[in-house]
C-alpha positions, 0 to 999 in steps of 0.5 A: 809586111812591107812598108806599101802593104801596111799603107795600102791596109791600114787605108782599107781598115776602117771601112772593113771594122769600125767607123772612122774615130768611132770604134763601131762596126761599120755593118752596124750603122748599115740597115739591117740585113732582111731577116730570114723567112721563118719556116712554114712547115704547114706549107712546106709539108702541103697540109690543108688549113681550114677555119673551124666552124665544126667545134673541138674536136681532137681529130681538127686539133681541138682549139688554138692556143692564145699568144699568152700560152705560146709566150709561157711555153717559149720562155719555158723551153729555155730553163732547166727545171724539176718537174716534180717542182713545176707539178707542185707549184702549178698544181697549187694554182690550179687547185686554188682557182677551182676549189679543189684540195690538189692537183696535176696537169696530165697528158689529156683528160683520157691520161687524168681519168687513167691516173686517177683511177690507178690512184684510187686502185693503188693509194700510196701503195708501191707494190700496187702500183707496179701490178697494175693492170693486174688486179688479180690480187687487189681486194677491189677491182670493180667501178660502178657505172651508170648504164647510159654512161657507160661509153667509150670513154671508159675505156680509160678507166679499164686500161687500169685492169677495173671491171666495169658494173653497170647500174641504172637507178639508184637502188641499183647502186647501192645494192651494187656496192661490195667489198670490191668496189674502188670506185663510181664514175660519172660521165657528165656530158650524159647526165641528163640521161642517166637516171641518177643526178650528181647530187643523189650520186655523190650522197651515194658514194659518200654514205658507202665511203667509196671515191667517186669521179667525174669526168667533165673534158668538154664541159666548158663553158660555163666556166663555173663548172671548173669548180662547180663539181668540186664544190659538190663533193666529187673526189676527182674531177678530170677536165681536157684542157686544149678545147674552150680553155685553149691551153695545150691540146695534148693537156688535161687536168685532174684535180680533187682530193689531197691524197687522191692526187698524191697517189695518181701522181706515183702513178705518172711520170717521171716515176717509172715501173707503172702504168702511166709513164708513157703519159708525159707531160712536159714542162712547157705544157703544165706552165702553158697549162696553168696560164691557159687556165688562169686567163680563162678563168678571167675572161669576160665570159658575158661579152665572149658569149655575146660575140658568139650571138653576133657571130651566129647571126652573120651565118643564119642571115646569110643561109637564110638568103637561100630560098628553101633554106632555115637555119636553128640557133641552139645550145648543146645542153651539157658538153660544148655548151656555146650558141650552135646552127643547124642548117637545113634545106628543102632538098626539092629546091636545094639539091645537095646532100648535107655530106656533099656540102661538106665536101664543097666547103672542105675544097673551096677557098677559104676551106671550112669544117662543119659538121654533119647530120643525116639531113643538115650541118651544125656550125659552131662559132667558138673556134672562129677567129675574128671575122672568120663568121663573115667569111664562114656565112660567105662560103655556106650560102655560095654553096648553097645558092649553087646548088640552089640553081642546079 
């Protein structure tokens, strides 16, 4: 480099590199550049977002995860760990919280039902694990179900190849138990409709040494249900993780007897050559489910219920301001056991059908989802964010008032 060029270079070097006498890069002293805008894929894809005043329905993506769960998922995504070790550690924690001998995180409650049934059928016999759903060589291949419980969710059980045996009374159940009986299944949401109640159901199972499973997918709150059925003596308990607990929607919990959970895990990923290989649940979901459950159990549920009642009152008061509209508060007896609202109206005064009202609520701004029946709309508040009760109240009142003027 020539002398003249060297002097020119030295005269500008501090500006390009470091502040004179400091060694600090000049760009670090300047105002930070504006952070790049985060990619909004919902907007990018043109997806409709809405206020969820309907409930924890899978088709509506159920619940929203708390920030503690999101933070757990994000931090876990930065590390490699052995998936079986994650299941071991998290299973111990969940079991302790829910009064069970053992537990595992599954790919939703449906997966818990499939894997739990598979574990009962195969126990720790790897040959049997490889055969499911072909039960032609199995001694036990039948599951007893009350007639009122034999609804669509029973397909999770039949995925394993089992045959459903329907009964209605305790006497029928006693007679139905044979050397082919593998399990007895209880659908908790149908509990009030069945003739055989929880305690008697469990007692019959224990009398004949037949494992009992309960599906309580959406049956918290109350929070006590998370350990109630373990305490009652059910051998396996299946729960959804992404509803009221607000864990990952694709996660669930299977808990119960230690030997049966071990057998269920033999039928589950990361193992191959089994019926559950495709029911993967990643480390982020397992850990997120644990954090969500811990937060849910330690929530102030009395204060939470009071908050729901306050939100209900806001919507009820707004709807009833429209002439001809009535709003009744109710609490479902089992599933989605939270304060809810049935809004109905005199269609001679308010000229709109429930389906038309739903469509108007969906198409408006903000978009609102509710449930409909033949003569009413039903609203739940426990998935609302802060302030959304007022938005729902305003939208419902506006649409009903508009229909009353037509």
